[in-house]
N, C-alpha and C positions, 0 to 999 in steps of 0.2 A: 303442624307448626303450632307451638304454644302461644298464648297471648303475650307472654313476655317477649318472645322473639318477634312477633308481629309489631309490637310497640317499638322495639329497637330498630326494626327495619324502617318503620315510618319516620322515626326521629332521624335516622341516617339519611333517608331520602330527602326529608325536609331541609336538613343542613346542607346537603350537596346542592339542592336546588337553589338555596340562598346564595351559596358561593358562585354557582354557575350564572345565576341572574346578575350578580354583581360584576362578575367577569365580563358578561355580555354587555352590560351597560358601560363598563370601562372601555371595552373594545369598541363600542360605538363612538365614545367620545374621542378616542385616538385614531379612528379610521381616517378622518379627514386629514389629520396631521401626517399620517403615514403616506397617504396618497400624494400630498403636497411635497413631502420629502422625496418620494420616488420620482415625481415629475421633475423636481429641481435637479436631481442627480442625472436623470435621463437627458435633460437639456445640456448639462455640463459635458456629458459624454458625447453628445451629438455635435457640440460646438468645439470640442477639443481638437487642436490642430496637429498634435504630435502622434496621434493614434493611426495605426494602419487600418485598412477597411476590415480585414478579418478580425482584428482585435476589437474594433468598435462593434462589429456584429455580435461577437461573443459576449461582450459586456452588456449590450442591450438585451440579449437573450437571457442573461442572468437576472436582469431587472424584470423581464416578463415572467420568468419563473417565480420570482419573489412575489409579484402581484398575484399570480395564480394561487400560490400557497396561502397568502393572506385571505383571499376570497374563500378558499377551501376551509381555512380555519374558522371563518365566520359561519360557514354552513355547518361545520361539525359542532360548534357551540350551540347553534339553533337545534340541531338534532338531539343534542344532549339534554337541552331543556324539555324537548318533546318527550324523550324517554323518561325523564324524571316525572313529568306530569302523568304519563301513562302508568308508571309504577305507583304513583300516589293514588290513582283510581283503581289499581289492581285489586286491593284487598276488598273493597266494596263490591267490585264486580265478581270476585270469587264467591263471596257470600251469597250474592244474588243467584248465581248459577247453582250453588249447592241447594238453596231453597227450591229452585225450579226443578232440580233433579229429584228432590225428596217427594215432590208432589207426583202422585201416580197419574199416568196418562192412559190408564186402562179404559176408563170410561169413554174417553174421546175415541180411542181405537175401536171399541165395540160399537159406538154410534156410527162410525164410518163404515164398518162391516155391515151393519144393519141397513144402512142406506144403499150400499152396493147390492145387497140382496134384492132390493126393490127394483133395480134396473132390469128390464126384460129384453129389450131389443139389442141386437149386436151392435147397432150404431151407437147407442147410448153407452154400452160397455166399452166400445172402442174409444169414445171421447173421454171417458173416465180414465182409461189406461194412458192415454196421451197426457192428460193433466197430471197424473201421478209421475210419469216419466219426466215431465217438465219440472216437477218438484225435486225429483231424485238427482238429476244431472248437476244442478248448482250445489247441492249438498255434497256430492262426491268431489267436485272441484274444491270446495271449501275444506273438505276433509284432507285432501292432498296438500293444500296450502298449510293447514295447521300442523300436519305431520312433518312437513319439511321445516317449519319454524321450530318445532320441538326437537327435531334432529340437530338443527343448527345450535340450539341451546345445549344439547348434550355434548356436542363437540367441545365447547368451552373456548375461552380465549386466553388461557394462561400463558401459552407460548407467545402470543402476540403482545401481551403485557411485558414480558421479559424483553422481547425485541425492541419495543418502543422505549423502555427505560434505557436499554443499551444505546439506542440511537440518540436519545436525548443527552446522555452522558458524553457521547462522542462529540456531538455538536457543541456542547458547553465547553469541552476542552479546546476545541478548535477556536471558538470565539475568545476564550481566555488567552490563548497564545497568539491571537491575530494582532499584528502591528502594521503600521503604515497608513499614510493618509492619501496616497495616490488614488486615482480613479479606479484602478483595478482592485485594490484592497477594499475600497468602499463598496464597490458592486458585489464583491464576494461576501463581505460582511452582511450586507443587506439581504442577499439571498439566503445566507445561513440563518440570520435572525428570523426571516419569514418561515423557513423550514422548521426551525425550533418552535416557533409559535404553533405551527400546524401539528407537529408531533406532540406537543403538550396538550393541545385540544383533543387529539385522538386518544392520548393516554387517559385524560379525564373521562372521555366517553366510555372507553374500555373498562375503567374502574367502576363506573356506574353500572355498566352492563353486568360486570361480575358481581357487584353487590346486590343487584335486583334480579339476578338470574333465577334464584329459587322461587321468588314470588311470581315472576312471569311464567316460569315453568308450571307452577300450580294452576295458574289461570288457563294456560294453554291445554293442560290435561283435562280440566273441567270442561272447557269448550269442546274438546274432542269427544269427551264422554257424552255431552249433550247432543253433539252432532251425530254420533253413532246411534244414539237412541232414536233421533228423528229419522235417520236414514233407515234404520231397521224397521220402524213403523211404516214408513212409506213403501219399502220393498215388500213387506208383508201384505199391505193392502194391494200392491200391484200383483202379487201372486194370487190373491183372492180374485181379483178382477180377471186375470188370465184364466184361472180355473173356471170361473163363471162364464166367461166368453167362450171357452172351449166347449163347455156343456151345452150352452144355448146354440152355438154354431153347429155342433154335432147333431143335436136333435132336430134342428130346423133343416139341416141339409139332408138328413135321413128322410124326413117327411117330403121334402121337395123331390128327391130322387124317386121316392115311391110313387108320387103323383105322375112324374114324367114317364116313369117306366110303365105304369098302368095305361097312360094315355097312348104311348107307343104301341102297347099290346092291343089296345082297342082298335087302333087304326092300322093294324097289320094287314088286314084284308081290304082296306079302302083303296081309293085311287092313288096312283103313284105320287101325285103332288102332296096329298095329305100324309101319306106314309113317310115320304122324305122329310117333310117339315117336322113331323113328330120325332123322327130319328135325329134330326139336327138339334132339336131342343134337348133331347136326352144326352147327346154328346156334349152340348154346352153345360148341362147340369153336372155331368161327371167332371168336366174340366173345372167348373166352379167348386165342386167338392174337393178336388185335388189341390186347387189353389188355396182353399181355406185350411186344408190339412197342412200344407207347406207353410202357411202363415203362422199356424199354431206352433209348428216345429221351430220356425225362425224366432218366435218370441222366446222360446225356451233356450235356443242356441245363443240368442243375443244376451240373455242374462248370464249364461255360462261364460261366454267370451268376455263380458264385462267384469265378472268376478275374477277370471284368470288374469285379465289385464291388471286389475287392482292388486292381485297377489304379486305379480311380477314387479310392478312399480314399487310396492311396499318392500319386496325383497331387495330391489335396487337401492332404495333409500337406506335400508338397514345395513346392507353391505358397505355402502359408501360411508355411513356413519362409523361402523366398526373400523374400517381402514383409516378414516380420518383421525381416529383416536390413537392410531399407531399400534393397534392390537395385532400381533402376529404369532399368537400361541396356537397350539394344536386344537384348542377348543374352537377358536375362530375359524381355523382351517377346516375343521369338521363341518361347521355350519355352512361355510362357503361351498364345500364339496357337495353337501346335500342339495344346496340350491343349484349347483351346476348339474347334478344328476336329474333334478326335477324340471330343468328347462325344456320347453318344447323344441322340437327340431325346426329350424327356420325353413327348411325345404317343405315340411308339411304345412306350415302356415302360409307359405307362398303359394302352394298348390290350392289351398282352401280359398285364398283371396282370388286367385285366377278363376277358380270354379264359380265363385260368387259373381265376378265380373262378367263371365260368359252367360250366367243365368240372367243377370240384369239386362244384358243385350237382347237375349231372347224374349224377355218380358216386354221390353220396349217395342220390339218388332211385333209382338202379339197385340199390344195396345193399338198400334197402327191398324192392324187387321180388324180389331173390334170396332174401331172408329169408322172404318169403311163399311163394315157390316151394318152398323147402326144407321148410317146415312142411306144405305141401300134397302132398308126395310120396305119403304113405300113401293119401290120398283119391284121387289119380290112379291108384295101383295098383288100388284097388277098382273105380274106374270102368272101367279097361282090362279087368279080369277080367269085369265085368258086360257090357261091350260084346262081348267074345269069346264069352261064353255066349249072348248074343242072336244072334250070327252062327254058332252051332253050331261053334265052334272051341275045344273044350275039351281039345285035345290037351295032355298034360303037357309035351311039348317046347316047344309054343308058350307055355305059361304060364311055363316056365322062361326062355324068350327074353324075355318081358315083364319078368320080375324082373331079368334081366341088364341090359336097357335102363334100367330105373329105377335100378338100382345105379350104372350108368355116369353117369346124369344126376345122381345125388346127389354122386358124386365131382367131376363137372364143376362143379356149383354151388359146392361147397366150395372148389375150386381157383380158380374165377373170383372168388369173394368174397375170397379171400386176395390174389389178384393185384390186384383193384380197391382193396382197402384199402392195399396197398403203393403203388399208383399215386396214391391220394389223399394218402398221406403225402408222397410225392415232390412232388406238386403244391403242397401246403401249404408244404413247405420252399422250393420254387422261388418261391412267392408272397412268402414272407418275405424271401428273398434279393433278389428284384426290387424289393420295397418299400425295402429298405436301399440298393440300387443307385440307385433313383430319388431317394431322399433325398440320398444323397451327390452324385449328378449335379446336383441342384438347388442344393445348397450350393456345389459347385465352380463352377457356372455363375454363381451370384450373386457369388461372390468374384471370378471373372474379369471379369464385367461391371462390377463396382465398381472394379476396379483397372486392368484392361487399357486402359481408355479414356484413362488418364493416363500410360501408359508407352509409349515408342517401341517399335514392333514391328520396325523395320528401321533400318539405319544411315542417316544423313543423306546427301543427294546430294553426291557429290564426283566427282573424275576417275575413280576406280575404278568408280563406278557408270556413268559414261558409257562407259567401255571395256567394261563387261559388257553393254551394250545389244544388240549383235549376237548374242551367245550366248543371251541371254534370249529374244529374238524368234525365233531359230531353234528353241529348245526349245519355244516356244509354237506355232509354225507349221511344224513339221517336215514337209517334203514327203513323206517316206517314210511317215510315219504317216497323212497325209491320204490317200495312195493305198490304204493298207491299210484305212482306215476306209471308203473308197468300196467296196472289194471286200466288206467285211463287210456293208455296207448292201445291196448287190446280193444277197448270199447270204440275208440276212434277208427280202428281198422274195420270193425263191423259197421260202423256208421257211414263210412266212406269206402265201400268195397271197390267200386269202379275206379276211383282215383288211386287207391292203393295198388290195384291191379295194373293200372297204366304205369305208375311209377316203378313197380317191380319189373314189368316188361322192359321199360327203358334201361334199368340197371342191368338186366340180363343181356340186352342187346349191346350195351357198352362193354360188358365182360367178353362177349363173343368177338367184338371188334378188337378188343385188347389182344386176344389170342391171334387174331388175324394179323395184327401189327407185327408180331414176331416173324412172320413170313414175308410181309411186304417190305419192311425196312431194308433187309439185305438185298432184295431185288432192286430197290431204288438206289442202293449204293453201288451196284455193279456198273451202271453207265457212267458214273463219275470218274472212272479210271481211264476212259477213252475220250479224246477230244471230240471225235466225230459223233459220238452217241450222247454226249453230255448235254444237259439242258437245265435251265433254271427252274422249270416246272417240277423237276425231280426233287429239288430242295423244298419247294412249297408243299409237295405231296408228303415228303418226309416230315415236315413240320406239322402238317395236319394229322398224320397218323400218330405222331408222338403226343400231340394234344389229346387225341382220342384215347390213347393208351393211359393217359394220366387222369381221365375223368371218372372211371367206374367207382372207386372208393369214395372220392369226393362227392359224387352224385348221391351215393347211398347215404353218406352222412348228412347231406343237405336235405334229402327227402325225409329221413327219419326225424331231423330237427323240425321240419315243417309239420310233420304229423304230430309231434309232441306239442308244438305251439297251438295247433288246432284242438288238441285234446285238453289243454289246460287253459285257465283264465290268465290274462295278463297280470304279471306280478306274482303269480303263484309258482310253486316249485316245478311243476311239470312244464309250464311255459318257459321258465328260466333254463331248464335243461335243454329244451328244444332250441332256444336262442343260442346257447353256448355251442351246441352241436352244429347248428347251421353256420355259425361263425368259424368253426374249425374246418369247414370244407375247403376254404381257400388254402390253408396251410397244408392240408392233406394233398390237394392238387399240386402244390409247389414241390413237396418232397417226391411225389410220384413222378412228376415231370422231370425232375433232376435225375431220378434213377433211370428213366427211359432215355433221357437225353444222352447219357454217356455209355450206352451199351455198345458192343462191337457192331460195326457197320451201321450205326445209328446216325442221328443228325450231327452230333458233335464230331464223330469219328470220320465219316465219309464226306460230309459236306462242309463242315467248318474246319476240318483238319486240326482239331485239338490234339495236343500231345498225349501219349499214353500215360505219362506221369500225372497230368491234370485229370484225365478221365478216371484213372485208378484211385486217385485221392478222393474224388467225389463219390465214386462207387463204394468206397470203403466207409466213408464218414456219414453219408446220407441216412442209411438205415439206423445207425446208432443215434444220430441226432434226432431222428423222428421218434425213436423209442422214448427219449427223455422229454423232448420239447412239446410233442403233441399232447400227452396227458397233462403236463404243466399248464399249457395254454388253455385246455378245456376246463380244468378245475378253477384256474384263476379267472377266466371269463365268467364261469358260473357264479363265483363269489361276487364279482363286480355287478353282474346282471341282477342278482338277488337284492343287492343293496343293503345287506345286513352288516352293521358295523362290526360285530363280533367276528363273523366269518372273514370279512375283508381285513381286519386288523391282524388276525392270526393266520388262518390258512392262506388267504390271498397274499399276504405279505411274504410268507414262507415260500409259496410257489413262485412269486416274483423273484425272490432271491435265487431260487434254483434255476429259473429260466435265464436270468442274467449270467450266472456263473457258467451254465452250460453253453450259452452263446459266446462268452469270452473264451472258454476252452476251445470251442469250435473254430473261432477266428484264429486263435493262436496256432492251432494244429494245421489249418489249411494254408496259412501264410508262411509256413516253414519253407526253407529252400527245397526246390525240386518237387513241389506239390502243385498247389493251385497256380502259383506264379511260374509257369513253365511254358513260355512261348516257343513256337516252332523256330528252329534255328539256334536255340540255346540263348542263355543270358549270362553275362559276366557278373558274378557276385563280387562284392556285396551290392545289392540294389537298395538305394536309400529309401525309395518310396515303399518298397515291400517291408523293409525293416521298420519304417515309421508306422505303417498300418498294423504290423504285427504287434507293436508295442502300444499304439494309440487306441485301437479298437478294444482290446481287452482292458486297457486302463479306463476307458470311458464306461465300459460295463461294470468294472470294479467300483467306479464312482457311483453308479446307480445302486449297487449293493450297499455302499455306505450311506447313501441318501435314504434307502429303504429302512436300514437299521436306525437311522436318526429320526424317522418319522415322516420323511418327505415321500410318502407312498405315491401320492398323485404325481409328483414330479418324476419319480423313478419310473412309474408306469408309462408316462408319456415318452420319456427318453427311450425305454426299451421298445415301445411300439414303433417309434420313429426309426430306431436302428433295425428292427425287424423288417419294416417296410423298405428301408434302405437296401437290405439284402435282396429283396424282390426287385427293386429298381436296378440294382447292379446286374441281376440275372436278365432282366428285360433289355438293358443296354448291351449286354454280351450277345444276346440273340440278335439284336439289331446290327451290332458290329459284324457278327458272323454272316448275316444275310447280305449286308452291303458288301462285305469283303468277298463273299461268294459271287455276287453280281459283277464286281470289278474284275475278279479273277477270270470269270467266263469271258468278259470282254478282252482281256489280255490274251486269253487262249485263242480266241477267234482271230485276233491280229496275228499272233504267232503262227497259227495254222495257215492263214492267208499268205503270209510271207514265205512259209515253207513250200506251199504249193507254187508260188511264183518262182522260187529258186529251182524247184523240180522241173517246172515247165521250161525255164531257161536252159537248164542242163540238158533236157531232152532235145531242145532245139539245136544245141551245139553238138549233138550226136553222141552224148554220153550214154553208155549202156545202162540197163536197169540195175545190174549188179553193182555198179559204181555209184548209184544214186543214194543220198542220205535217207535213213529210215524216218518214218513218221514220228512226229513229236507226240509223246504220250503224256498222260496226266501227271505222272510222278515227276516229270521234269519241270512242271510249272505248278507251284503252290502259292500260298498267300504271300510268301516272301518275294515272289517274282513280280508283284505289282510295282509299278513305277513309283518313284519318290513323290511325285506330285499327287498321284492317286492316294498314296498312303497318308499324306498330309490332309487331304480332303476327307478321307475316311476317319482319321483321328479327330478332325474338327467336328464332323457330324456326330460322332459318338460322344465327344465331350459336351457338345451343345445339348444333346438329348439327356445326358446324365445330369447336367446342371439344372435343366428344366424339371426333371423328375425329382431331384433332391429338393428343389425349391418347393415343389408340390407336397412332398413328404413332410418336410420340416416347417410347413406353413403354420401349423398349430402352435409352434413355439415362438414364432415371430412376434405375436402380441406381447408375450412375456418379456421380450427384450426391451420393451418400452420402459420397464422398471429401471433399466440401467440409466435412463435419463435423470433419475433422482440422485445419482452418484456423481458429484462434481469433482473434477480433477484439478482444474486451474481456471483462472479468470482472465478475461481480455476486455479491452476498452474499445468502444466504437462510437460513431456519431450518427445521429439520426439525420433525416432530410433537412430539418431546420437548424442543424448544427449543434444541437445539445448533445452532451456526452452521456453515454450509457455504459454500463458494465454488464457484460455477459459472462456466462460460465460454459466451459466445455465439459460435457458429461462423459461418462465412460462409454456410453453408446455412441456418441459422436466421435470419440477418439477411435473406437473400433471401426466405425464406418469410414473414417478418414484413412486409417491404415489399410482397410480393405480396398478402398478406391485407389490408393497409390499402388498397391500390389496388383490390382486388376489393370491399372494403367500400364504397368511394366509388361504384363502378359499380353495385353491387347496391342501394345506398340510392337511387340515381337511377332505376333501371329495374325492379327486382323488384316493388315495390309496384304499379307500373302494369301490369306483366305479370300479376300476381296478379289485379288487377281485370279485365283484359281476358280472361284465359284461364279464370278460375274464378268470380269473384264475380258477373259478369254472367250466368252460366248457372245460378245458383241464385236462389231466391226471397228475395233480400235487397235492401232499398231502398237508394237512392243514399247517404243520410247514413250508414247503417251500413257500407256499403262504404268510404266515405271514412274513417270511424273505424278500420276494420280496416287499411287501407293505411297510415294515419298511424302506428298502433302498430307495424305491421310494419317501417316505416322506422326508428323509434326502436330497436326490438329489434335490427335488423341493425347499426345504428351501434354500439350498446353492445357487442354480442357481438364484432363485428369489431375494435373498438378493444382490447377486453380480450385477445382471442386474438393480435392482431398485436403488441401491446406485450409479451405473454407470450413470444413468440418472440424479442423484442429484449432479454429479460432482466428485464423489469419484472413481477414476480409480483403476484398479487392481494393478498397480505399487505402489499406495499408500496403498491400502488395504493389500497387502502382507506384507509390512513393519509394518503396524499396527497390523496385525495378529501375526507377529513374535515378536513384542514388547509385545503384550498382552500375548502371550504364555510364554515368558520368565518371565514376571512380575507375572503372575498368577500361573506359574508352581510350585513355591515354596509354596505359600499359599494355593493353591487348587490342589495340586498334586494328592491327593486321588480321587478327583472328575474327574480329567483328566484321571487318571489311570482307573477308572471305566468306563469312556466314551469309551476309546480306547478298553478296555476289552469287552465292549458291542458290538462294531463293529466287533471284532474278533469272538465273539460268533455267531453273525449273519452270518458271512461269513464262518467260519470254521465249525460251527454247531456241537459241541460235544454233544449237546442235542437240542431238539426242543420243541416247545409248544405242550403240551400233553404227553411228556415223563415223566416217573417215575424215579427220581434220588435220590441219597443219597449223601449228602455232610456234612461231620462232623457228628453231631448228628441229622441232619434233613433229613427226607425222605418224599417225596410227589410228586405231579404231577405239572409240570411247567405250569403256566397259562399265564404269560406275561414276555416278554424280552424287557426291556427298556434300554435307553442309560446309565443309572447310576446303576440300580439294576434289579434283576430278582425276580419274585414272584412265590413261589411254594405253593400249597395247600396240607398240610399234612393230614394224615388219621384221625386226630382229628378235621378236617374242620377248621383249623387255617391257615391264610395266613401269610407266612413267607417271609419277604423281605430280600434278601441276596445281598450284593454288588457284582458287576460283577467281581471285582478283585479276589475274593475268588475262582471263578470257574477256573481261570487261574493258580493260585498259589497252591491251595489245591488239595487233591486227590478227584476225583469225580467218583461215580458209577452210570452208566446209565443202568437201568434195561430193557429199551426198545429201545435202539439205533438201532441195526441191527436186533435183534430177541427178541420178547416179551416173549419167552418161558423161564421159570426158573425152577430150580430143588428144590424140597421140600424133606427134610430128616426127617424121623420119627424114633426115637430111642425107642426100647422096650426091657425091661429086664424081663426074665422069670426065674422061680425057677429052681434050679438044679434038674436034673432027668426028665425034660420035653423032649418030643420027638422032636428032632431038625428038622427032615424032616417035621413033621406036622406043626411046627411053621412057616417054610418057606412057606408051602402051604397055611396056613391061612393068612399070611401077603399078599401074591400075590392075594388071593381071595378078600381081603378087597380093594386092589388097583383096581382090575378089576371091582368091584361094584361101585366105586366112579365115578360120572358123570363129575367131574371137572378135571380129569387126562387125559393127552394126551396118545394116544396109541403108538405113536412113539416119542422118544425112549421108549421102553417098561420098565415097573417097574422091579426093581432088589432088591433082599434081600441078606443080608450079616450077617454072625456071626462074629462079630468083636473082641470080647474079652470075657474072663472068669472073670467076675467081682467079687468083694468081696462076693456078696450074690446073683448073678444072672448071667445068660447067656445073654450077650449083643448082641441083633440083631439090624439091621438098614435096613429100607425100603426106597429106593430112587425112587422117581417118578418125573415126569415133568408136569407142568401145562402150558397151552398156553398163559395165561395173568397174569400180576402181581396182578390184583385185585381178582384172584381166589386162591391165595396162602392160605389165612386164611380159605376160604371155604373148600379147599382140606384138610388142616390140621385138621380142626374140624371134617369133615366127617370121615377121616381115624382114628383118635383117638377113636371116638365113635364106629366105626365098628370093629376095632381091639379088643377093650375091650369086645365087645359082643361075637365075635367069640372065643376068648380065654376062656371066661367063659363057653360058651356052650360045649367046648371040654375039660373042666377040667384042663386047663393049668393055673397055678397060675402066676400072674404077680408079680415078686419078688419085695420086698421092703427091705430097709436096716435093718439088724438084728445085735444085739450085745449080746454075752453071758458074764455074770458076774460071775466070780469064786471068793469065799470068803475063805480065808485061816483060820482066827481066828474068831470064832463066839462069839460075846460079850454076856454077861449074860443078861438074860431077865429082864427087869425092874420090872415086876410084882412079880417075885419070891423074889427079894431082898426086896420089900416092905412088903411081908407077913412075912419074917424072922424077920424083925425089929419090927413088930407089936407083934409077939409071945414073943420076949424077953421083950418087954415092959410089957406084962401081967405077 
């Protein structure tokens, strides 16, 4: 910065400071007046009589907001004055730091090094190292703070200035157009004035920030330079101390071990107590040496972990700064991709932390043992003296030797305890640093995964990219490096002969087992054709042999990859080839497994009963797909593992395009009619799902090709990898579906065989000859289509659940990237906080997609989850069918209500809005649709109160029948004429209802019989009871009873009262009793009376024939 620019900056700062000071002084003068005006308006609002409570609360909340804005404005102005004062001092501070940096600190550093060289004892060196570390840690924290401040300055506040000016303009327009003198208008105007004052103060602070940013950036950079210089000097001194400490400790420990070893050798032929004491001292010395070696290693590891932690934190700040600036070019994408590749694996860090924690626990336990050993030294001394006395070795020289050994042990215990405590301290420090490194790594990984998916990692394809193809392929397939890798592999074979021999024998054994599988699989398929010989273990054995047959080539590739990894150094070409080859083993196993899965009499043919069209399609396409996809995967993995930008940009991108195109063609061919989608029993085309997958999967892979050409190589590689893993997940779910289907099928077969045997036994019992008996049920008559509908639903539900879980696991890497969709706002909505203040929220694209997904899943769950609940849980507990129906119905209602509330909440409709909408809808529709609402509420009452259940026989009004369905609006009963009668639910609440089977299905049947006068009454009673006893449909308890009820006009009226156990037996019992009573009474000569009437005629009229004869005689 030139002197003229510095002078202009100082003048600008001085002028702004004067303005802000005057504004602050004016603000102070008017503060009391503003408070008084606010208090007066608050009192008027509180005392106003015509305001509702809700309106009064809202106006007072506006005044509270105005008071808070004015207090915030005062604080902003104070901060502005402070910033101006700091900026005024910045130039002088910068010059002072520059002069300090110009002065060389070499002399001071040399003096410190010379002083360190004078330190002789390890204790003094250890104290010096601790003092240096105490200096280094605050410097590192200050460095992080300065770097964060510098990053914040680099981001700038241009966008905030624009937003503030826009907000101020909007508020000024509102205030200019505001009219009215009522309390509501005054409160709104007061709040807007306070907000305008706050925004103007923020604008002034932002302008001063912008004007002084260059000067403050210069000061921060100079401070950072000074701090890095101090930190470098302190770290260099710490390295010198560590080296000096290692040298002194190593030489001292070597001398100590030499003395202990010579003493143990000298006492090798002495008495047992002396020899054991010397051996114990030697063991403690070796442990002390190991602890010091571990302490030295931990010092080096601590420095390494600290530097790695600082690198990751710096990378995190840099990435956040770049993204905050809105940079989304391929250059930024390339930098972020390199940081993503350099990230340590969180699993490795977690294992390292766990190892350190376990080591710390062991050290703490060892410290307890050392404390006990130190306190027991006097007891050991007395025991040794007593043992020597018993051995007649009371020589004073020997006793002095014993005392010397124990004194040495005491010193060793103290030094070992000190060393272990220092080691424990270092381990705890390393654990804290590793935890911080792990947290920073996870934070950086989350940031990169969220942003890198949407940023191009390379430039788009152009002529320059085409011209770079030969160089990229040569870099990937350099012949010279291939020859060197071959030589290294040969050297590794001779260096590890026994390991190579063991691996070779394993591969040979797998190839032998593969040949054996060709014979075993047809043998395992033969029992599946006969029910009596079939067993589920045959399927498990076939699966095991199929897996063994798929392993040889994959094992060979993995072992060769591991050999090359051991032959080369990490990051070098040989090691990269080994890594790519080992990663290829999984795909080789997948293709080989598919080829063995679909062979004749194999697992898919004999056990899963896949159709020939499906097996032929897979058998035809798998070798062709492997020929294209395996080399493309190997070379693309090699390019990514090597991490060379040229190879990734050219060869890696080309291979990714080839891989995506090949996978798209593969899916398009397999999903054609009559190939992969060929279930047993046939399918009626067109199948919408198959058509959608045949178009959607190739289209998605075509999208990845377009993304690759556009430069989104990282995005396309992640998508292709997820799609490839999705294929593996589908294969795994297909295997699970086949295994479960096979298990269910065997259960159905056993049931069918048991029923057939029962029918056969019953036929033999009836005297049917063997030639007339039905033949045994064979396997071909029962396949997967013979499984019951309930079992099929459970099988589909289990397979779908497994597929959803696997897909969620496969696509989990893309889920963080979807958080970027939160930045895309679709529409806004208004809501209120707990204190009643209004807020404005936005519905992002991610929230809209989640809301649509929740609503869609709600529909699916409402259709399937209650049925799955009934199949999977309720049928396995002691709950009757009507209760299960009520539970599933309530579960369906709960799913719909919760799903709609959650889904609409994602779309911006909060419950505070939905409840008023529901209330308004209820009031509005309550009049026009009151019957429907009444029936709905009545349906809920019926489900919870349960005056009847599904399956009960009820009578309501003129209808009697069995309940078949209870819905929200109406209930359906099936009467005895097999007619379905739909009755509104309201009728069951308001009308009289008879439930024949609510608590007890037993009902009474009454048979009335009239016999002629003169019949034997006792005999009639006996015959009626005999008819009841012979009827099979009558319950024995309560017992039948007969009664002579009345003397009728023409008969003696008897009544037989019996009980039947079920409602559907009433008509059977009545029919049987009527017929048997008629038969018994007729056999015993008892006449069943019928109505009779005697006609008495007082005046007999003249016969018509006599009158006609008299008239004829007179006529003659």
